DSSP file (Angstrom, degrees, kcal/mol; ACC not computed):
  #  RESIDUE AA STRUCTURE BP1 BP2  ACC     N-H-->O    O-->H-N    N-H-->O    O-->H-N    TCO  KAPPA ALPHA  PHI   PSI    X-CA   Y-CA   Z-CA
    1    1 A M              0   0    0      0, 0.0     2,-0.5     0, 0.0     0, 0.0   0.000 360.0 360.0 360.0 125.0   15.5   -9.7  -13.0
    2    2 A E        -     0   0    0      2,-0.0     2,-0.3     0, 0.0     0, 0.0  -0.972 360.0-166.5-121.3 130.6   12.2  -10.7  -11.3
    3    3 A E        -     0   0    0     -2,-0.5     2,-0.4     0, 0.0     0, 0.0  -0.836   6.9-152.2-112.2 153.9   11.9  -13.2   -8.6
    4    4 A S        -     0   0    0     -2,-0.3     2,-0.3    78,-0.0    78,-0.0  -0.971  14.0-126.1-128.4 140.1    8.6  -14.8   -7.4
    5    5 A F        -     0   0    0     -2,-0.4     3,-0.1     1,-0.1     6,-0.0  -0.639  17.4-134.9 -82.5 141.9    7.6  -16.2   -4.0
    6    6 A G  S    S-     0   0    0     -2,-0.3     2,-0.3     1,-0.1    -1,-0.1   0.833  77.9 -12.1 -66.2 -34.8    6.2  -19.7   -4.1
    7    7 A D  S  > S-     0   0    0      1,-0.1     4,-1.6    -3,-0.0     3,-0.2  -0.941  76.2 -88.4-157.5 175.6    3.3  -18.9   -1.8
    8    8 A T  H  > S+     0   0    0     -2,-0.3     4,-2.9     1,-0.2     5,-0.2   0.894 121.2  54.5 -60.2 -43.4    1.9  -16.4    0.6
    9    9 A E  H  > S+     0   0    0      1,-0.2     4,-2.3     2,-0.2    -1,-0.2   0.875 105.3  53.8 -61.8 -37.7    3.7  -17.8    3.6
   10   10 A A  H  > S+     0   0    0      2,-0.2     4,-1.3    -3,-0.2    -1,-0.2   0.897 111.6  45.3 -64.0 -40.6    7.1  -17.4    1.8
   11   11 A L  H >X S+     0   0    0     -4,-1.6     4,-1.3     2,-0.2     3,-0.5   0.952 112.1  51.0 -66.6 -49.0    6.3  -13.7    1.1
   12   12 A L  H 3< S+     0   0    0     -4,-2.9     3,-0.4     1,-0.3    -2,-0.2   0.884 111.3  48.8 -56.6 -39.1    5.1  -13.1    4.7
   13   13 A D  H 3< S+     0   0    0     -4,-2.3    -1,-0.3    -5,-0.2    -2,-0.2   0.788 108.1  55.0 -72.3 -26.9    8.3  -14.7    6.0
   14   14 A A  H << S+     0   0    0     -4,-1.3     2,-0.2    -3,-0.5    -1,-0.2   0.705  85.5  99.4 -79.2 -20.4   10.5  -12.6    3.7
   15   15 A V     <  -     0   0    0     -4,-1.3     2,-1.1    -3,-0.4    73,-0.2  -0.488  68.4-142.7 -72.1 132.7    9.0   -9.3    4.9
   16   16 A S        -     0   0    0     71,-4.2     2,-0.1    -2,-0.2    -1,-0.1  -0.763  21.5-164.3 -96.6  90.4   11.2   -7.4    7.4
   17   17 A F        -     0   0    0     -2,-1.1     6,-0.2     1,-0.1    25,-0.1  -0.451  20.0-115.2 -72.2 146.3    8.6   -5.9    9.7
   18   18 A N    >   -     0   0    0      4,-3.5     3,-2.4    -2,-0.1    -1,-0.1  -0.027  41.9 -80.4 -73.6-175.7    9.8   -3.1   12.0
   19   19 A A  T 3  S+     0   0    0      1,-0.3    -1,-0.1     2,-0.1    -2,-0.1   0.743 133.5  52.7 -60.2 -23.9   10.0   -3.3   15.8
   20   20 A K  T 3  S-     0   0    0      2,-0.1    -1,-0.3    22,-0.0     3,-0.1   0.339 122.1-106.7 -92.3   5.8    6.2   -2.5   15.9
   21   21 A G  S <  S+     0   0    0     -3,-2.4    22,-0.5     1,-0.3     2,-0.3   0.754  80.6 123.2  78.6  23.6    5.4   -5.3   13.5
   22   22 A L        -     0   0    0     20,-0.1    -4,-3.5    -6,-0.1    -1,-0.3  -0.813  43.5-163.7-120.4 158.0    4.7   -3.0   10.6
   23   23 A V  E     -A   41   0A   0     18,-2.0    18,-1.9    -2,-0.3     2,-0.1  -0.997  28.6-115.2-135.0 137.4    6.0   -2.4    7.1
   24   24 A P  E     -A   40   0A   0      0, 0.0    66,-2.4     0, 0.0     2,-0.4  -0.481  31.1-160.4 -72.5 145.7    5.4    0.7    4.9
   25   25 A V  E     -Ab  39  90A   0     14,-3.1    14,-2.7    64,-0.2     2,-0.5  -0.993   9.4-155.9-131.8 128.8    3.3    0.1    1.8
   26   26 A I  E     -Ab  38  91A   0     64,-2.7    66,-3.2    -2,-0.4     2,-0.5  -0.910  12.5-152.0-101.9 127.5    3.2    2.3   -1.3
   27   27 A A  E     -Ab  37  92A   0     10,-2.7     9,-2.9    -2,-0.5    10,-1.3  -0.887  16.3-177.9-102.6 129.0    0.0    1.9   -3.3
   28   28 A Q  E     -Ab  35  93A   0     64,-2.8    66,-2.8    -2,-0.5     2,-0.3  -0.982  34.8-110.1-128.0 134.6    0.3    2.6   -7.1
   29   29 A Q  E  >  - b   0  94A   0      5,-3.0     4,-2.3    -2,-0.4     3,-0.3  -0.498  30.8-140.9 -63.1 122.5   -2.5    2.6   -9.7
   30   30 A H  T  4 S+     0   0    0     64,-2.8    -1,-0.2    -2,-0.3    65,-0.1   0.781  91.5  38.2 -62.3 -33.0   -1.7   -0.5  -11.8
   31   31 A D  T  4 S+     0   0    0     63,-0.3    -1,-0.2     1,-0.1    64,-0.1   0.678 126.7  30.2 -96.9 -18.4   -2.5    0.8  -15.2
   32   32 A T  T  4 S-     0   0    0     -3,-0.3    -2,-0.2     2,-0.1     3,-0.1   0.621  92.7-127.9-113.1 -19.6   -1.2    4.4  -15.0
   33   33 A G     <  +     0   0    0     -4,-2.3     2,-0.1     1,-0.3    -3,-0.1   0.460  52.1 156.7  83.3  -0.4    1.7    4.2  -12.5
   34   34 A E        -     0   0    0     -5,-0.2    -5,-3.0    -6,-0.1     2,-0.6  -0.400  44.3-128.5 -63.6 128.9    0.2    7.0  -10.5
   35   35 A V  E     +A   28   0A   0     -7,-0.2    74,-0.4     1,-0.2    -7,-0.2  -0.705  31.1 178.3 -79.9 122.3    1.4    6.8   -6.9
   36   36 A L  E     -     0   0A   0     -9,-2.9    72,-3.3    -2,-0.6    73,-0.3   0.878  46.8 -33.7 -97.2 -44.0   -1.7    7.0   -4.7
   37   37 A M  E     -A   27   0A   0    -10,-1.3   -10,-2.7    70,-0.2     2,-0.4  -0.989  41.1-121.7-168.7 167.4   -0.7    6.7   -1.1
   38   38 A L  E     +A   26   0A   0     -2,-0.3     2,-0.2   -12,-0.2   -12,-0.2  -0.993  40.6 149.7-122.6 134.8    1.6    5.4    1.6
   39   39 A A  E     -A   25   0A   0    -14,-2.7   -14,-3.1    -2,-0.4     2,-0.3  -0.775  36.7-103.9-146.7-169.6    0.2    3.3    4.5
   40   40 A W  E     -A   24   0A   0     18,-0.4    18,-3.2   -16,-0.2     2,-0.3  -0.927  22.3-169.3-129.0 150.1    1.3    0.5    6.8
   41   41 A M  E     -A   23   0A   0    -18,-1.9   -18,-2.0    -2,-0.3     2,-0.2  -0.972   8.2-153.8-132.3 149.6    0.5   -3.2    7.1
   42   42 A N     >  -     0   0    0     -2,-0.3     4,-2.3   -20,-0.2     5,-0.2  -0.590  45.7 -89.7-105.1-179.1    1.2   -5.8    9.7
   43   43 A R  H  > S+     0   0    0    -22,-0.5     4,-2.4    -2,-0.2     5,-0.1   0.894 126.2  48.6 -59.5 -41.2    1.6   -9.5    9.0
   44   44 A Q  H  > S+     0   0    0      2,-0.2     4,-2.6     1,-0.2    -1,-0.2   0.904 111.0  48.0 -69.4 -41.8   -2.2  -10.2    9.4
   45   45 A S  H  > S+     0   0    0      2,-0.2     4,-2.3     1,-0.2    11,-0.4   0.887 113.4  48.7 -69.1 -35.9   -3.4   -7.3    7.2
   46   46 A L  H  X S+     0   0    0     -4,-2.3     4,-2.6     2,-0.2     5,-0.2   0.933 111.2  50.3 -66.6 -43.5   -0.9   -8.3    4.5
   47   47 A G  H  X S+     0   0    0     -4,-2.4     4,-2.1    -5,-0.2    -2,-0.2   0.919 111.8  48.0 -58.9 -43.5   -2.0  -11.9    4.7
   48   48 A E  H  X S+     0   0    0     -4,-2.6     4,-2.8     2,-0.2     5,-0.4   0.920 110.8  51.3 -62.3 -43.4   -5.7  -10.8    4.4
   49   49 A T  H  X S+     0   0    0     -4,-2.3     4,-2.5     7,-0.3    -2,-0.2   0.927 112.3  45.4 -59.6 -46.6   -4.9   -8.6    1.4
   50   50 A L  H  < S+     0   0    0     -4,-2.6    -1,-0.2     1,-0.2    -2,-0.2   0.852 116.4  46.7 -66.7 -34.9   -3.1  -11.4   -0.4
   51   51 A A  H  < S+     0   0    0     -4,-2.1    -2,-0.2    -5,-0.2    -1,-0.2   0.875 125.1  26.9 -74.8 -38.9   -5.9  -13.9    0.4
   52   52 A T  H  < S-     0   0    0     -4,-2.8    -2,-0.2     2,-0.2    -3,-0.2   0.715  90.9-131.1-100.0 -23.3   -8.9  -11.7   -0.5
   53   53 A G  S  < S+     0   0    0     -4,-2.5    25,-3.1    -5,-0.4     2,-0.5   0.471  75.5 110.7  80.4   0.8   -7.5   -9.3   -3.1
   54   54 A R  B    S-C   77   0A   0     -6,-0.4    -1,-0.3    23,-0.2    -2,-0.2  -0.947  76.8-114.1-109.7 126.7   -9.1   -6.4   -1.2
   55   55 A V        -     0   0    0     21,-2.5    13,-1.3    -2,-0.5     2,-0.4  -0.368  34.1-177.3 -71.8 130.9   -6.4   -4.2    0.3
   56   56 A C  E     -E   67   0B   0    -11,-0.4    11,-0.3    11,-0.2    -7,-0.3  -0.994   4.2-174.4-127.6 121.6   -6.4   -4.0    4.1
   57   57 A Y  E     -E   66   0B   0      9,-3.2     9,-3.0    -2,-0.4     2,-0.5  -0.526  27.8-112.9-106.4 176.2   -4.0   -1.8    6.0
   58   58 A W  E     -E   65   0B   0    -18,-3.2     2,-0.7     7,-0.2   -18,-0.4  -0.969  25.8-141.0-110.1 121.1   -3.1   -1.3    9.7
   59   59 A S  E  >> -E   64   0B   0      5,-3.1     4,-1.6    -2,-0.5     5,-1.0  -0.730  11.0-166.7 -83.7 114.3   -4.2    2.1   11.0
   60   60 A R  T  45S+     0   0    0     -2,-0.7    -1,-0.2     2,-0.2     0, 0.0   0.858  87.9  49.9 -69.0 -34.6   -1.5    3.3   13.4
   61   61 A S  T  45S+     0   0    0      1,-0.2    -1,-0.2     3,-0.1    -2,-0.1   0.892 122.1  31.0 -72.8 -39.4   -3.7    6.0   14.8
   62   62 A R  T  45S-     0   0    0      2,-0.2    -2,-0.2     0, 0.0    -1,-0.2   0.594  96.5-135.5 -92.5 -13.1   -6.7    3.8   15.5
   63   63 A Q  T  <5S+     0   0    0     -4,-1.6     2,-0.3     1,-0.2    -3,-0.2   0.934  70.2 102.3  54.5  48.1   -4.7    0.6   16.2
   64   64 A A  E   <S-E   59   0B   0     -5,-1.0    -5,-3.1     2,-0.0    -1,-0.2  -0.961  82.3 -79.2-152.6 163.7   -7.1   -1.3   14.1
   65   65 A F  E     -E   58   0B   0     -2,-0.3     2,-0.5    -7,-0.2    -7,-0.2  -0.450  36.6-156.6 -68.2 143.3   -7.5   -2.9   10.6
   66   66 A W  E     -E   57   0B   0     -9,-3.0    -9,-3.2    -2,-0.1     2,-1.0  -0.893   2.1-163.7-126.7  96.8   -8.3   -0.4    7.9
   67   67 A R  E >   -E   56   0B   0     -2,-0.5     3,-2.6   -11,-0.3     4,-0.2  -0.738  34.1-116.3 -84.1 107.0  -10.0   -2.1    5.0
   68   68 A K  T 3  S+     0   0    0    -13,-1.3     8,-0.6    -2,-1.0   -13,-0.1  -0.154  96.1  11.6 -53.8 123.8   -9.6    0.6    2.3
   69   69 A G  T 3> S+     0   0    0      6,-0.2     4,-2.0    31,-0.1    -1,-0.3   0.451  84.1 129.7  91.0   1.1  -13.1    1.8    1.2
   70   70 A E  T <4 S+     0   0    0     -3,-2.6    -2,-0.1     1,-0.2     5,-0.1   0.874  90.5  15.1 -57.8 -38.6  -14.9    0.1    4.1
   71   71 A T  T  4 S+     0   0    0     -4,-0.2    -1,-0.2     3,-0.1    -3,-0.1   0.737 135.0  42.4-105.3 -30.3  -16.7    3.4    4.9
   72   72 A S  T  4 S-     0   0    0      2,-0.1    -2,-0.2     1,-0.0     3,-0.1   0.724  94.4-129.3 -89.2 -23.5  -16.1    5.5    1.8
   73   73 A G  S  < S+     0   0    0     -4,-2.0     2,-1.3     1,-0.1    -3,-0.1   0.448  72.0 124.7  83.5   0.7  -16.7    2.9   -0.9
   74   74 A H        +     0   0    0     22,-0.0    -4,-0.1    26,-0.0    -1,-0.1  -0.582  44.2 178.6 -93.8  72.3  -13.3    3.8   -2.4
   75   75 A V        -     0   0    0     -2,-1.3    22,-2.8    -6,-0.3     2,-0.5  -0.229  26.6-138.5 -78.0 160.8  -11.8    0.4   -2.4
   76   76 A Q  E     - D   0  96A   0     -8,-0.6   -21,-2.5   -21,-0.2     2,-0.5  -0.990  13.0-157.9-118.3 121.8   -8.5   -0.8   -3.6
   77   77 A R  E     -CD  54  95A   0     18,-2.0    18,-2.3    -2,-0.5     2,-0.3  -0.882  23.8-120.3 -99.2 128.5   -8.4   -4.2   -5.4
   78   78 A L  E     + D   0  94A   0    -25,-3.1    16,-0.2    -2,-0.5     3,-0.1  -0.511  38.5 164.8 -72.0 127.6   -5.0   -5.8   -5.4
   79   79 A V  E     -     0   0A   0     14,-3.3     2,-0.3     1,-0.4    15,-0.2   0.691  67.6 -11.0-108.0 -35.8   -3.5   -6.5   -8.8
   80   80 A G  E     - D   0  93A   0     13,-1.9    13,-2.8     2,-0.0    -1,-0.4  -0.985  54.9-149.1-161.8 162.3    0.1   -7.2   -7.9
   81   81 A C  E     - D   0  92A   0     -2,-0.3     2,-0.4    11,-0.2    11,-0.2  -0.998  10.8-174.4-143.4 134.0    2.5   -7.0   -5.0
   82   82 A R  E     - D   0  91A   0      9,-2.6     9,-2.7    -2,-0.4     2,-0.4  -0.976  13.2-149.6-129.9 143.3    6.3   -6.4   -4.9
   83   83 A L  E     - D   0  90A   0     -2,-0.4     7,-0.2     7,-0.2    -2,-0.0  -0.928  27.7-119.1-108.5 134.1    8.7   -6.6   -2.0
   84   84 A D    >   -     0   0    0      5,-2.6     3,-1.4    -2,-0.4     5,-0.1  -0.151  32.4 -95.6 -71.4 172.1   11.8   -4.3   -2.2
   85   85 A C  T 3  S+     0   0    0      1,-0.3    -1,-0.1     2,-0.1    -2,-0.0   0.759 125.1  46.5 -62.7 -28.4   15.3   -5.6   -2.3
   86   86 A D  T 3  S-     0   0    0      3,-0.1    -1,-0.3   -70,-0.0    -2,-0.0   0.551 106.7-125.0 -88.9  -9.2   15.8   -5.1    1.5
   87   87 A G  S <  S+     0   0    0     -3,-1.4   -71,-4.2     2,-0.2    -2,-0.1   0.641  84.8 103.4  77.3  13.4   12.4   -6.7    2.3
   88   88 A D  S    S+     0   0    0    -73,-0.2     2,-0.3     1,-0.1   -70,-0.1   0.287  71.2  47.7-116.2  12.8   11.3   -3.7    4.3
   89   89 A T        -     0   0    0    -66,-0.1    -5,-2.6    -5,-0.1     2,-0.4  -0.980  64.6-150.4-150.5 139.6    8.9   -1.9    1.9
   90   90 A L  E     -bD  25  83A   0    -66,-2.4   -64,-2.7    -2,-0.3     2,-0.5  -0.852   0.6-157.4-109.7 146.0    6.0   -3.2   -0.2
   91   91 A L  E     -bD  26  82A   0     -9,-2.7    -9,-2.6    -2,-0.4     2,-0.5  -0.988  12.9-163.3-120.0 118.7    4.7   -1.8   -3.4
   92   92 A L  E     -bD  27  81A   0    -66,-3.2   -64,-2.8    -2,-0.5     2,-0.6  -0.889  11.1-150.8-104.5 131.2    1.1   -2.7   -4.2
   93   93 A F  E     +bD  28  80A   0    -13,-2.8   -14,-3.3    -2,-0.5   -13,-1.9  -0.900  34.4 175.0 -94.7 120.6   -0.3   -2.4   -7.7
   94   94 A V  E     -bD  29  78A   0    -66,-2.8   -64,-2.8    -2,-0.6     2,-0.6  -0.812  41.4-130.0-127.0 162.5   -4.0   -1.7   -7.2
   95   95 A D  E     - D   0  77A   0    -18,-2.3   -18,-2.0    -2,-0.3     2,-0.4  -0.949  36.3-153.4-109.9 106.8   -7.2   -0.8   -9.0
   96   96 A Q  E     - D   0  76A   0     -2,-0.6     2,-0.6   -20,-0.2   -20,-0.2  -0.683   6.9-152.8 -88.0 127.4   -8.5    2.2   -7.1
   97   97 A T        -     0   0    0    -22,-2.8    -2,-0.0    -2,-0.4    -1,-0.0  -0.899  66.9 -27.8 -96.2 117.9  -12.2    3.0   -7.0
   98   98 A G  S    S-     0   0    0     -2,-0.6     2,-0.1   -24,-0.1   -25,-0.0  -0.263 115.6 -12.3  72.3-163.9  -12.7    6.7   -6.5
   99   99 A P        -     0   0    0      0, 0.0     7,-0.3     0, 0.0     8,-0.1  -0.375  48.7-154.8 -72.7 148.4  -10.2    8.9   -4.7
  100  100 A A  S    S+     0   0    0      6,-1.7     2,-0.2     5,-0.4     6,-0.2   0.737  72.4  79.2 -89.4 -26.7   -7.4    7.3   -2.6
  101  101 A C  S >  S-     0   0    0      4,-2.0     3,-1.8     1,-0.1   -64,-0.0  -0.577  78.5-132.6 -89.2 143.7   -7.0   10.3   -0.3
  102  102 A H  T 3  S+     0   0    0      1,-0.3    -1,-0.1    -2,-0.2     6,-0.0   0.674 106.7  65.7 -65.8 -15.0   -9.3   11.0    2.7
  103  103 A T  T 3  S-     0   0    0      2,-0.1    -1,-0.3     1,-0.0     3,-0.1   0.601 121.7-105.4 -79.6 -10.7   -9.4   14.6    1.5
  104  104 A G  S <  S+     0   0    0     -3,-1.8     2,-0.1     1,-0.4    -2,-0.1   0.364  78.9 133.8  99.0  -3.1  -11.2   13.5   -1.6
  105  105 A A        -     0   0    0      1,-0.1    -4,-2.0    -6,-0.1    -5,-0.4  -0.481  66.6-121.2 -76.8 151.5   -8.2   13.9   -3.9
  106  106 A R  S    S+     0   0    0     -7,-0.3    -6,-1.7    -6,-0.2     2,-0.3   0.895  97.2  19.6 -57.9 -42.1   -7.3   11.2   -6.3
  107  107 A T  S    S-     0   0    0     -7,-0.2     3,-0.2    -8,-0.1   -70,-0.2  -0.900  71.4-129.7-127.4 155.4   -3.9   10.7   -4.7
  108  108 A C  S    S+     0   0    0    -72,-3.3     2,-1.0    -2,-0.3     3,-0.3   0.644 100.6  73.7 -76.0 -14.0   -2.5   11.7   -1.3
  109  109 A F        +     0   0    0    -74,-0.4    -1,-0.2   -73,-0.3   -74,-0.1  -0.503  56.2 118.7-100.4  64.2    0.5   13.3   -3.2
  110  110 A F        +     0   0    0     -2,-1.0     2,-0.5    -3,-0.2    -1,-0.2   0.449  50.7  86.8-107.0  -3.9   -1.2   16.4   -4.5
  111  111 A Q        -     0   0    0     -3,-0.3     2,-0.3     2,-0.0    -3,-0.0  -0.863  63.0-159.9-101.1 125.4    0.9   19.1   -2.7
  112  112 A S        -     0   0    0     -2,-0.5    -2,-0.0     0, 0.0     7,-0.0  -0.745   4.7-149.1-106.8 154.0    4.0   20.1   -4.5
  113  113 A A        -     0   0    0     -2,-0.3     2,-0.1     6,-0.0     5,-0.1  -0.928  27.5-105.5-118.9 143.0    7.1   21.8   -3.1
  114  114 A P        -     0   0    0      0, 0.0     2,-0.5     0, 0.0     5,-0.2  -0.409  33.3-153.5 -66.9 142.3    9.4   24.2   -4.9
  115  115 A V  B >  S+F  118   0C   0      3,-0.8     3,-1.3     1,-0.2     0, 0.0  -0.972  72.6   1.0-119.8 128.2   12.7   22.7   -5.9
  116  116 A G  T 3  S-     0   0    0     -2,-0.5    -1,-0.2     1,-0.3     3,-0.1   0.788 130.6 -59.4  68.7  25.7   15.8   24.8   -6.4
  117  117 A G  T 3  S+     0   0    0      1,-0.3    -1,-0.3    -3,-0.1     2,-0.2   0.354 120.2  88.0  86.8  -8.2   14.0   27.9   -5.5
  118  118 A G  B <  S-F  115   0C   0     -3,-1.3    -3,-0.8    -5,-0.1    -1,-0.3  -0.532  84.8 -86.8-114.8-177.0   11.4   27.6   -8.3
  119  119 A S              0   0    0     -5,-0.2    -1,-0.1    -2,-0.2    -6,-0.0  -0.620 360.0 360.0 -89.5 152.5    8.1   26.0   -8.8
  120  120 A P              0   0    0      0, 0.0    -1,-0.1     0, 0.0    -7,-0.0   0.477 360.0 360.0 -68.0 360.0    7.9   22.4   -9.9
C-alpha cells in the first residue's frame, strides 16, 4: 500500500520532528538500493530539498544548512522521498554524484562488524 501527500506542506506537516526540530534522514541510491548515509533535516532544509531537488541537510555540528556537495561537488539530486509509518524518519531516493561519505568512500557504511563471533 502506497500513500501520497497532496503537496509539500502536507508532507512537512506530517513529519514528526524531534524536540530539536530535526528528523533523521536515510539517503539511498535510487537505482541500486545502496544505503549511502544518515543525516538530519529540519523543516526548512526539507522544504528546500523538495522545492529544488537538490538535497539540503541540517548540520548539527555546525548548526547550519549543509547543501550536499556544496564544497565537494558530490551532490545528491532528489529522485523520491518517503516518510515512515510513524512520521519520524525520512528515506530519500537520490542520485549521488561521486562519494557520499566525507572520507571519500562511496557510502558512509563501509565498516563491517563481526556477527555471531565470525566475520560478515
